[in-house]
C-alpha positions as CSV (number, residue, x, y, z in Angstrom):
1,M,0.0,0.0,0.0
2,E,2.9,2.3,0.9
3,G,4.6,1.4,-2.3
4,Q,1.6,2.3,-4.3
5,E,1.3,5.7,-2.6
6,N,5.0,6.4,-3.3
7,Q,4.5,5.5,-7.0
8,Q,1.6,7.9,-7.3
9,K,3.8,10.7,-6.0
10,S,6.4,10.0,-8.6
11,A,6.5,12.2,-11.8
12,M,6.8,8.9,-13.8
13,N,3.4,7.8,-12.6
14,V,0.8,7.4,-15.4
15,M,-2.8,7.6,-14.3
16,N,-5.4,5.3,-15.7
17,G,-7.5,7.1,-18.3
18,L,-11.3,7.4,-18.4
19,K,-13.1,4.5,-19.9
20,S,-14.7,6.2,-22.8
21,K,-14.8,6.1,-26.6
22,H,-13.6,9.7,-27.3
23,D,-12.6,12.4,-24.8
24,G,-15.4,11.5,-22.5
25,M,-18.0,11.9,-25.2
26,G,-19.7,9.2,-27.3
27,Q,-18.3,8.8,-30.8
28,A,-20.4,10.6,-33.3
29,A,-22.0,8.6,-36.0
30,R,-20.1,8.8,-39.3
31,K,-21.9,10.7,-42.0
32,Q,-22.6,8.7,-45.2
33,F,-23.5,10.5,-48.4
34,R,-26.1,8.5,-50.3
35,R,-27.1,9.3,-53.9
36,T,-30.8,10.0,-53.8
37,S,-32.8,8.0,-56.2
38,K,-34.2,10.1,-59.1
39,K,-38.0,10.6,-58.8
40,E,-39.7,8.8,-61.6
41,I,-41.7,11.2,-63.8
42,S,-45.3,10.3,-64.6
43,V,-45.9,11.0,-68.3
44,E,-49.7,11.1,-67.6
45,E,-49.3,13.7,-64.8
46,F,-47.0,15.9,-66.9
47,S,-49.3,15.7,-69.9
48,R,-52.3,16.7,-67.8
49,E,-50.5,19.6,-66.1
50,I,-49.1,20.9,-69.4
51,L,-52.5,20.8,-71.0
52,L,-53.8,22.8,-68.1
53,G,-51.1,25.4,-68.8
54,S,-48.6,24.7,-66.0
55,R,-45.4,26.7,-66.9
56,F,-43.4,24.7,-64.3
57,H,-44.2,21.3,-65.9
58,L,-43.7,22.8,-69.4
59,A,-40.2,24.0,-68.4
60,K,-39.4,20.6,-66.9
61,A,-40.6,18.8,-70.0
62,I,-38.4,21.0,-72.3
63,T,-35.4,20.1,-70.0
64,L,-36.2,16.4,-70.6
65,L,-36.1,16.9,-74.4
66,E,-32.9,18.9,-74.3
67,S,-31.2,16.4,-71.9
68,T,-28.4,14.1,-73.1
69,V,-29.3,11.4,-70.6
70,S,-30.9,8.5,-72.4
71,E,-33.6,8.0,-69.7
72,D,-34.6,11.7,-69.8
73,K,-34.7,11.7,-73.6
74,R,-36.9,8.6,-73.7
75,T,-39.3,10.1,-71.2
76,G,-39.4,13.4,-73.1
77,Q,-40.3,11.6,-76.3
78,L,-43.1,9.6,-74.6
79,L,-44.5,12.9,-73.3
80,L,-44.3,14.5,-76.7
81,Q,-46.1,11.6,-78.3
82,E,-48.8,11.9,-75.7
83,L,-49.3,15.6,-76.4
84,L,-48.9,15.5,-80.2
85,P,-52.7,15.5,-80.9
86,H,-53.0,18.8,-79.0
87,T,-50.4,20.7,-81.2
88,G,-50.4,22.7,-84.4
89,K,-52.9,25.4,-83.5
90,S,-50.4,28.3,-83.1
91,I,-48.8,30.7,-85.5
92,R,-45.1,30.1,-85.6
93,I,-43.0,33.2,-86.2
94,G,-39.2,33.2,-86.7
95,I,-37.3,36.4,-86.0
96,T,-33.8,36.9,-87.2
97,G,-31.3,39.6,-87.9
98,V,-27.8,40.8,-87.3
99,P,-26.6,41.1,-83.7
100,G,-27.5,44.6,-82.4
101,A,-30.7,44.9,-84.5
102,G,-32.8,44.8,-81.3
103,K,-34.5,41.4,-81.7
104,S,-35.0,40.9,-78.0
105,T,-36.3,44.5,-77.5
106,F,-38.8,44.0,-80.3
107,I,-39.9,40.6,-79.0
108,E,-40.6,42.0,-75.6
109,A,-42.6,44.9,-77.0
110,F,-44.5,42.6,-79.4
111,G,-45.1,40.0,-76.8
112,I,-46.5,42.5,-74.3
113,Y,-48.8,43.8,-77.1
114,L,-50.1,40.3,-77.8
115,C,-50.5,39.5,-74.1
116,N,-52.5,42.6,-73.6
117,K,-54.8,41.4,-76.4
118,G,-55.4,38.2,-74.6
119,F,-53.0,35.9,-76.5
120,K,-50.7,33.3,-74.8
121,V,-47.2,34.0,-76.1
122,G,-44.3,31.5,-76.1
123,V,-40.8,32.9,-76.7
124,L,-38.0,30.4,-77.6
125,A,-34.9,32.6,-77.4
126,I,-31.8,30.8,-78.7
127,D,-28.6,32.1,-77.2
128,P,-25.0,31.5,-78.2
129,S,-23.4,28.6,-76.3
130,S,-20.4,28.9,-74.0
131,S,-17.5,27.0,-75.4
132,L,-16.6,25.9,-71.9
133,S,-19.9,24.9,-70.2
134,G,-22.1,24.6,-73.3
135,G,-24.7,26.8,-71.5
136,S,-26.6,29.8,-72.6
137,I,-24.4,33.0,-72.5
138,L,-26.8,35.9,-72.7
139,G,-30.0,34.6,-71.0
140,D,-33.0,36.4,-72.6
141,K,-35.1,36.3,-69.4
142,T,-32.8,39.0,-68.0
143,R,-33.3,41.1,-71.1
144,M,-37.1,40.8,-71.2
145,E,-37.8,41.8,-67.6
146,E,-41.3,43.2,-68.3
147,L,-42.6,40.4,-70.5
148,V,-41.5,37.7,-68.1
149,R,-44.0,39.1,-65.5
150,Y,-47.0,38.3,-67.6
151,E,-48.7,35.0,-66.7
152,N,-49.7,34.4,-70.3
153,A,-46.1,34.6,-71.5
154,F,-43.5,31.9,-71.4
155,I,-39.8,32.6,-72.2
156,R,-37.4,29.8,-72.6
157,P,-33.7,30.7,-73.4
158,S,-31.8,27.7,-74.8
159,P,-28.2,27.4,-75.9
160,T,-27.5,26.6,-79.6
161,A,-25.3,23.7,-78.2
162,G,-23.2,23.8,-81.3
163,T,-26.1,23.5,-83.7
164,L,-25.8,25.3,-87.0
165,G,-28.7,27.4,-88.1
166,G,-28.9,29.6,-85.0
167,V,-31.5,27.4,-83.4
168,H,-31.3,24.5,-80.9
169,K,-31.7,21.0,-82.3
170,K,-34.7,20.5,-80.1
171,T,-36.4,23.8,-81.0
172,R,-39.1,22.0,-83.1
173,E,-40.1,19.7,-80.3
174,T,-40.0,22.5,-77.8
175,M,-42.4,24.4,-80.0
176,L,-44.8,21.5,-80.1
177,L,-44.9,21.4,-76.2
178,C,-45.7,25.1,-76.1
179,E,-48.5,24.6,-78.5
180,A,-49.9,21.8,-76.4
181,A,-49.8,24.1,-73.4
182,G,-52.1,26.5,-75.2
183,Y,-49.7,29.1,-76.5
184,D,-51.3,30.9,-79.5
185,V,-48.2,32.6,-80.8
186,I,-44.7,31.1,-80.8
187,L,-41.8,33.5,-81.3
188,I,-38.4,32.0,-82.2
189,E,-35.5,34.3,-81.8
190,T,-32.4,33.1,-83.5
191,V,-28.8,33.9,-82.5
192,G,-28.3,36.2,-85.5
193,V,-25.0,34.9,-86.9
194,G,-25.6,35.3,-90.6
195,Q,-26.9,33.2,-93.5
196,S,-26.3,29.8,-91.7
197,E,-29.4,30.5,-89.5
198,T,-31.8,30.3,-92.5
199,I,-32.6,26.8,-91.2
200,V,-35.3,28.4,-89.1
201,R,-37.2,29.1,-92.3
202,G,-38.0,25.3,-92.3
203,M,-39.7,25.3,-89.0
204,V,-41.9,28.4,-88.9
205,D,-44.9,29.8,-90.8
206,F,-43.9,33.4,-90.9
207,F,-40.2,34.6,-91.2
208,M,-39.3,38.1,-90.1
209,L,-35.9,39.8,-90.9
210,M,-34.8,42.7,-88.8
211,V,-32.4,45.3,-90.2
212,L,-31.0,48.7,-89.2
213,T,-30.6,52.0,-91.0
214,G,-27.2,53.0,-92.5
215,A,-26.1,49.5,-93.6
216,G,-23.4,49.6,-96.3
217,D,-23.5,47.8,-99.6
218,E,-21.3,45.0,-98.3
219,L,-23.8,44.4,-95.4
220,Q,-26.8,44.5,-97.7
221,G,-25.1,41.8,-99.9
222,M,-24.5,39.6,-96.8
223,K,-28.3,39.8,-96.0
224,K,-29.5,39.1,-99.5
225,G,-29.7,35.4,-99.0
226,I,-31.9,35.9,-95.9
227,M,-33.9,38.6,-97.6
228,E,-35.1,36.1,-100.2
229,L,-36.6,34.0,-97.4
230,A,-38.3,36.8,-95.4
231,D,-42.1,37.3,-95.3
232,L,-41.6,40.7,-93.6
233,L,-38.6,43.0,-93.4
234,V,-38.6,45.3,-90.3
235,V,-36.4,48.4,-90.2
236,H,-36.0,48.6,-86.5
237,K,-35.1,51.4,-84.1
238,A,-37.2,53.9,-86.1
239,D,-37.4,56.4,-83.4
240,G,-36.1,59.9,-82.4
241,D,-33.6,61.3,-84.9
242,N,-33.6,58.0,-86.8
243,T,-37.3,58.1,-87.8
244,K,-36.8,59.9,-91.1
245,M,-33.8,57.8,-92.1
246,S,-35.7,54.6,-91.2
247,K,-38.6,55.4,-93.5
248,K,-36.1,56.1,-96.3
249,T,-34.3,52.8,-95.6
250,A,-37.7,50.9,-95.7
251,A,-38.4,52.4,-99.1
252,E,-35.0,51.3,-100.4
253,Y,-35.6,47.8,-99.2
254,E,-39.0,47.8,-100.8
255,Q,-37.3,48.4,-104.2
256,I,-34.9,45.6,-103.5
257,L,-37.7,43.2,-102.6
258,H,-39.5,44.1,-105.7
259,F,-36.8,42.3,-107.8
260,L,-36.6,39.2,-105.5
261,Q,-38.8,36.1,-105.8
262,P,-41.4,36.1,-103.0
263,A,-40.5,33.8,-100.2
264,T,-44.1,32.5,-99.9
265,P,-46.3,31.8,-103.0
266,G,-49.1,34.3,-103.1
267,W,-47.6,36.7,-100.6
268,T,-45.7,40.0,-101.3
269,T,-42.9,40.7,-98.8
270,K,-43.0,44.3,-97.5
271,A,-40.5,46.4,-95.6
272,M,-41.7,48.7,-92.7
273,P,-40.2,50.9,-90.1
274,V,-40.8,49.9,-86.4
275,S,-39.9,51.4,-83.1
276,S,-40.2,49.1,-80.0
277,V,-39.3,52.0,-77.7
278,E,-42.1,54.2,-78.9
279,N,-44.4,51.3,-79.8
280,K,-44.7,52.5,-83.4
281,G,-45.5,49.8,-86.0
282,I,-46.1,47.0,-83.6
283,H,-49.8,46.8,-84.3
284,E,-49.1,47.0,-88.1
285,V,-46.7,44.0,-87.8
286,W,-49.4,41.9,-86.2
287,E,-51.9,42.9,-88.8
288,K,-49.5,41.8,-91.5
289,I,-49.1,38.4,-89.8
290,C,-52.9,37.9,-89.4
291,S,-53.4,38.8,-93.1
292,F,-50.6,36.4,-94.1
293,K,-52.1,33.5,-92.2
294,E,-55.6,34.2,-93.5
295,K,-54.5,34.4,-97.1
296,L,-52.3,31.3,-96.9
297,I,-55.0,29.2,-95.3
298,D,-57.4,30.1,-98.0
299,S,-54.9,29.2,-100.7
300,G,-53.8,26.0,-99.0
301,V,-50.1,27.1,-98.9
302,F,-50.3,27.2,-95.1
303,I,-51.0,23.5,-94.8
304,E,-48.4,22.7,-97.4
305,R,-45.8,24.6,-95.4
306,R,-46.7,22.7,-92.2
307,Q,-46.3,19.4,-94.1
308,F,-43.0,20.5,-95.4
309,Q,-41.9,21.4,-91.9
310,T,-42.8,17.9,-90.7
311,K,-40.9,16.2,-93.5
312,D,-37.9,18.4,-92.9
313,W,-38.0,17.6,-89.2
314,F,-38.2,13.8,-90.1
315,H,-35.1,14.0,-92.3
316,T,-33.2,16.1,-89.8
317,M,-33.9,13.5,-87.0
318,I,-32.6,10.7,-89.3
319,T,-29.3,12.6,-89.7
320,D,-29.1,13.2,-85.9
321,R,-29.8,9.5,-85.2
322,L,-27.1,8.3,-87.7
323,M,-24.5,10.7,-86.1
324,D,-25.4,9.6,-82.6
325,N,-25.2,5.9,-83.5
326,F,-21.9,6.4,-85.4
327,Y,-20.1,8.4,-82.7
328,G,-21.7,6.3,-79.9
329,L,-19.6,3.2,-80.9
330,P,-16.4,2.9,-78.8
331,E,-14.4,1.4,-81.7
332,T,-15.5,4.4,-83.9
333,K,-14.2,6.9,-81.3
334,T,-10.9,5.1,-81.2
335,Q,-10.6,5.0,-84.9
336,V,-11.5,8.7,-85.3
337,K,-8.9,9.8,-82.8
338,F,-6.2,7.7,-84.6
339,L,-7.1,9.1,-88.0
340,E,-7.1,12.7,-86.6
341,K,-3.5,12.1,-85.4
342,E,-2.5,10.8,-88.8
343,I,-4.1,13.8,-90.6
344,L,-2.3,16.3,-88.3
345,Q,1.0,14.5,-88.9
346,G,0.5,14.6,-92.7
347,D,0.5,10.8,-93.1
348,I,-3.0,10.8,-94.7
349,T,-5.4,13.2,-96.4
350,V,-8.8,14.0,-95.0
351,S,-10.5,12.2,-97.9
352,Q,-8.5,9.1,-97.3
353,A,-9.3,9.2,-93.6
354,V,-13.0,9.3,-94.4
355,E,-12.7,6.4,-96.9
356,N,-11.1,4.4,-94.1
357,L,-14.1,5.1,-91.9
358,F,-16.5,4.1,-94.6
359,P,-14.9,1.4,-96.7
360,V,-16.6,0.5,-100.0
361,D,-17.3,-3.1,-98.9
362,S,-19.5,-1.9,-96.0
363,Q,-21.6,0.2,-98.4
364,T,-22.4,-2.6,-100.8
């Protein structure tokens, strides 16, 4: 007993610790991060809500169509198939023009005018894609602050995602979903990158080209290809000191259009000055579109154009599927990378590389 007391007095003595798991406190349970299972989407529920005009479900459905995930794409296509009988009742309007022409400003003013008249307006604004993330760069919702407040307006900015033609590859399908949701007027704003965006002509009923005053001869020549496809030419920003010049420019374009073949059989393309800031010419633009639709329905051209749009969509989808199937094969990816390296090294020409990918024996 005495020895034990002496040992406790010694500096070398080590006392027995507390019998516990961690510093007198119970050991905390280790956190485990579990991947939450994705909620299965009911096609019937989404279809019902979209037909009732739910903007939330419409936006989610468009996201499914634009997704690169196979499961999402399949669900989106099933939903589109369910809603297809409720489509085709809108007027589809394509709006294009060089950057800076004020397309978004016009669409907001035009959309507000239509909303106030009781129409439901869907805006599919195609923005340039970021080369890093692939996302939309500009975001038209931030540039249409007034229109977005209207309950009978729906604005959907989508990136081009590398698609030529200034429109997203799913723009056609998105347009059909908007029609099923009851939108009377669908406005498609393209990127505005030049003549390559004329592909939008194949998916709309009415094609509008926006130009500015003071364009030089070289710029007019650049627009000539698009001018031949336009159903209406709008000389925008016709306000303030620019009013007089805009009227003169519209008259000059009228003379040019007189020598061009009409974009639509039975319809004469006109040029008119418009100011979105002062709301001048907005009503006249809508009157032109209504007159266009009425005249083309009576002549049967409207139905023919819709049929052409469907056939064009069908062939475009075939091309997309073939490309997806081709690049989806692992062996193809490996071969393409190998041939790219040989091309850059100068060991093979581009034509020879393509021939190696598609040998004659496989085509017979």
